[in-house]
C-alpha positions in Angstrom: 40.2 84.0 140.0 40.0 87.7 139.5 37.7 89.6 141.9 37.1 93.2 143.0 38.2 94.8 146.2 35.9 96.3 148.8 37.5 98.8 151.2 35.6 98.8 154.5 35.6 101.9 156.7 35.0 101.7 160.5 31.5 100.6 161.2 29.3 98.9 163.9 26.8 96.1 163.8 24.2 96.3 166.6 21.5 94.2 168.2 18.0 95.5 168.1 18.2 96.0 171.9 21.4 98.1 171.8 20.0 100.1 168.8 16.9 100.9 170.7 18.8 101.9 173.8 21.0 104.3 171.9 18.4 105.8 169.4 15.1 105.1 171.0 13.9 103.5 167.7 12.6 100.0 166.9 13.6 99.9 163.2 16.7 100.9 161.3 16.4 103.1 158.3 18.3 102.5 155.1 20.6 105.2 153.8 22.0 103.0 151.0 22.4 99.3 150.2 25.8 97.7 150.3 27.1 95.1 147.8 26.7 92.2 150.2 23.0 91.1 149.8 20.7 92.3 152.6 23.3 94.6 154.1 22.9 98.4 154.2 24.3 101.6 155.7 22.0 103.4 158.1 22.0 107.2 158.0 22.9 107.0 161.8 26.3 107.2 163.2 27.7 107.0 166.7 30.8 108.0 168.5 32.9 105.3 170.3 35.3 106.1 173.1 37.9 104.5 175.4 39.6 106.4 178.2 39.9 110.0 176.9 39.9 109.2 173.2 37.0 109.2 170.8 36.3 108.1 167.2 33.5 110.1 165.8 30.9 109.3 163.1 31.1 105.5 163.2 28.5 104.2 160.6 25.7 101.9 161.9 25.4 99.0 159.4 22.2 96.9 159.2 20.4 94.7 159.5 20.3 94.0 163.2 22.6 91.2 164.4 22.6 88.8 167.3 25.7 90.5 168.6 27.3 94.0 168.8 30.5 94.3 166.9 32.7 97.3 166.2 35.1 96.9 163.3 38.0 99.4 163.2 41.4 99.6 161.7 44.7 99.1 163.5 45.5 102.8 163.3 42.1 103.7 164.8 42.7 101.1 167.6 46.1 102.7 168.2 44.5 106.1 168.4 42.1 104.8 171.1 45.0 103.2 172.9 43.5 99.7 172.6 44.8 96.4 171.1 41.8 94.5 169.8 42.4 91.2 168.1 42.0 90.4 164.4 38.8 88.4 164.2 36.4 86.8 161.8 33.0 88.5 161.9 30.8 87.2 164.7 33.7 85.8 166.7 33.6 87.9 169.8 35.9 85.8 172.1 38.7 88.0 173.4 37.5 91.2 171.7 38.0 94.5 173.4 35.3 96.5 175.3 34.2 99.9 174.1 31.7 102.7 175.0 29.1 103.7 172.4 27.9 107.3 172.5 24.9 109.0 170.9 23.6 112.4 172.0 23.6 112.2 175.8 23.4 108.3 175.9 26.2 105.9 176.5 26.2 102.2 176.3 29.1 100.1 177.6 29.9 96.9 175.7 32.1 94.4 177.6 33.3 92.9 174.3 32.9 93.4 170.5 35.7 95.6 169.3 37.9 93.9 166.7 39.9 94.4 163.6 38.2 92.5 160.8 40.3 89.7 159.3 40.9 90.1 155.6 38.3 87.9 153.9 36.7 87.1 150.6 32.9 86.9 150.5 31.9 84.0 148.2 28.7 82.0 147.8 28.6 78.2 147.9 28.2 77.9 144.1 31.4 79.9 143.4 33.2 78.2 146.3 32.5 74.9 144.6 33.4 76.2 141.2 36.8 77.4 142.4 37.4 74.5 144.9 37.4 76.8 147.9 36.2 76.1 151.4 35.1 78.3 154.3 38.0 79.6 156.4 40.5 78.4 153.8 43.6 80.7 153.6 44.4 82.0 150.1 46.9 84.3 148.5 46.2 87.7 147.0 48.1 89.0 144.0 48.1 92.5 142.3 49.9 93.0 139.0 51.3 89.5 139.2 52.9 90.0 142.7 51.8 88.4 145.9 50.8 91.2 148.4 48.9 89.4 151.2 46.7 86.5 152.2 43.0 86.4 153.1 40.4 83.9 154.3 37.4 82.5 152.5 34.0 83.3 153.9 31.3 81.1 152.3 27.8 82.5 152.8 24.7 82.4 150.7 24.0 84.8 149.2 27.2 86.7 148.7 28.7 89.3 146.4 32.2 87.9 145.4 34.6 90.5 146.8 37.8 90.8 148.9 37.2 92.9 152.0 40.0 94.9 153.5 40.1 97.9 155.9 41.4 101.4 155.2 44.9 100.7 156.6 45.3 97.6 154.4 44.1 99.6 151.4 46.9 102.1 152.0 49.5 99.4 152.7 48.7 97.3 149.6 47.9 100.3 147.4 44.4 99.1 146.7 41.2 101.1 146.1 37.5 100.3 146.1 36.7 98.1 143.0 40.3 97.4 142.0 40.8 93.9 140.7 43.0 91.4 142.4 43.8 87.8 141.7 43.1 85.0 144.2 45.2 81.9 144.3 44.9 78.7 146.3 47.8 77.8 148.5 49.3 74.7 147.0 51.1 72.5 149.6 54.1 70.6 148.3 53.6 66.9 148.0 
């Protein structure tokens, strides 16, 4: 299966309550829609900090979620001096706390900072077509060479795409919309 690559920069998903606390607004404006159906980048950004380090201009991504989750790369985590776990979106157990900053407001999150696990967005029809299941580990190839693994994320609707962060894009020499090949892991019999 040949699919495109999506390179994800640092961003944050917020609950409506946290969004209102930071920005004083009830609704999130759309700057532009993303490839994943229903998801969009807000024109708003925040700063995040830990100890004396700060990452500026972290994009707020909508729509509102039932949880707050900051997704950053390993190099950004190292800069902040934290060691967040690699997690599937929505899995907050064991994630790192962080402080969100906008203007003169600060919101402390006791959890939610993670490095997103490499994953492939796929809808249930394509998952059935390619005999893939949610959370299945697959191998990623570029130019006929295995470069890494990723996990399947079945969700309806979905735009079929491998999601990696900026560090992984550099490591594997991949760019937005590059094509890669996905192969099932075949266990010896």
